[in-house]
C-alpha positions in Angstrom: -59.1 29.7 136.1 -62.5 30.5 137.7 -65.5 28.9 135.0 -67.6 32.2 133.7 -71.3 31.6 134.8 -74.5 33.3 133.3 -76.7 35.2 135.1 -79.9 35.1 133.2 -79.2 38.9 132.3 -75.6 38.9 130.5 -74.2 37.2 127.7 -70.9 34.6 128.5 -69.1 33.2 125.6 -65.2 32.0 124.3 -63.1 33.1 121.7 -59.8 31.8 120.7 -57.1 35.0 121.3 -54.1 35.4 119.0 -52.0 33.0 121.3 -54.2 30.3 119.9 -55.5 29.9 124.0 -59.2 30.5 124.9 -60.8 33.1 127.0 -64.3 33.5 128.6 -66.4 36.4 128.8 -68.9 36.9 130.9 -70.7 40.4 129.3 -71.1 42.3 126.5 -68.5 44.5 127.5 -65.9 41.8 128.4 -66.3 41.2 124.8 -66.0 44.1 123.1 -62.6 44.6 126.0 -61.3 41.2 124.3 -61.5 42.7 121.0 -60.0 45.6 121.8 -56.3 42.9 123.5 -57.0 41.3 120.2 -56.3 44.2 117.5 -53.6 45.9 119.7 -50.0 45.1 118.4 -48.6 45.5 121.2 -50.3 42.6 123.5 -49.4 39.4 122.8 -51.3 37.6 124.6 -54.3 37.5 127.2 -56.3 35.4 129.6 -59.0 35.2 131.3 -60.1 34.7 135.1 -56.1 34.5 135.6 -56.3 34.8 139.9 -58.1 34.9 142.9 -56.4 38.0 144.9 -57.2 37.9 148.3 -56.9 40.5 150.9 -58.0 41.8 154.1 -60.9 44.3 154.2 -62.1 47.2 156.4 -64.2 45.0 159.0 -60.8 43.1 159.4 -62.3 40.2 157.2 -60.5 37.6 154.6 -62.2 39.0 151.1 -61.1 38.0 147.7 -61.2 39.9 144.1 -61.5 38.3 140.9 -59.9 39.9 138.1 -61.4 39.3 134.2 -58.5 39.2 132.3 -54.8 39.2 132.4 -52.2 41.0 129.9 -49.1 40.5 128.4 -48.0 43.2 126.1 -44.7 43.8 124.6 -43.8 47.5 125.4 -45.8 48.0 128.8 -45.9 45.5 131.6 -48.3 43.1 132.9 -52.2 44.6 133.2 -54.8 43.5 135.1 -58.1 44.0 133.6 -61.3 44.4 135.6 -64.6 44.9 134.1 -66.9 45.9 136.4 -71.1 46.8 135.5 -74.8 46.9 136.2 -75.6 47.2 140.1 -72.4 48.8 142.1 -71.5 47.6 145.4 -71.7 49.8 148.4 -69.1 53.0 147.7 -66.0 51.4 150.9 -66.6 47.9 149.7 -65.5 48.9 146.3 -63.1 51.1 147.2 -61.2 48.8 149.5 -61.4 46.0 146.4 -60.2 48.2 144.0 -57.5 49.6 146.2 -56.4 46.0 147.4 -56.6 45.4 143.6 -53.6 48.4 142.7 -51.5 47.7 145.4 -51.5 43.5 145.0 -50.6 45.1 140.6 -47.9 47.5 142.1 -46.7 45.1 144.3 -45.6 43.1 141.2 -45.0 45.9 139.0 -48.3 45.5 137.0 -51.1 48.4 136.1 -54.5 47.5 137.4 -57.3 48.6 134.9 -60.4 48.6 136.1 -63.5 49.5 133.0 -66.9 51.0 134.0 -69.8 52.2 132.8 -67.8 55.5 132.5 -65.4 54.2 129.9 -68.0 52.2 128.2 -71.3 53.3 127.1 -74.1 51.1 129.0 -75.3 50.0 125.5 -73.2 48.4 122.5 -73.9 48.2 119.7 -72.0 46.0 116.9 -70.0 49.0 115.7 -68.4 49.9 118.6 -66.6 46.3 118.4 -65.0 47.8 115.2 -63.2 50.7 116.6 
């Protein structure tokens, strides 16, 4: 598991999930996602920084993707969640990275979910966490 780190502009921390395991977060938006996973009755367990996906990028170079969370659900297939905010990567690089994540998860029979600022408001308040 990759250790989360502060960039000086984000919050980091950890919570104990419903299965009793510690899960790390490195942004407020990741924390909100964890609260939603914890309250979802179909989710039985989830963990942070589950693994590193390796893929070949457009320049035929080896690249890596670090998804944020692996979620085990009762009625759904496993899910990999990636929360991405802040400075966006160049569009081509981002598209290659997300396409690799989708391909890897599809081969495993999993869902690959990307959470962006389009899904979460830019600034979240404490009330949003309880929705």
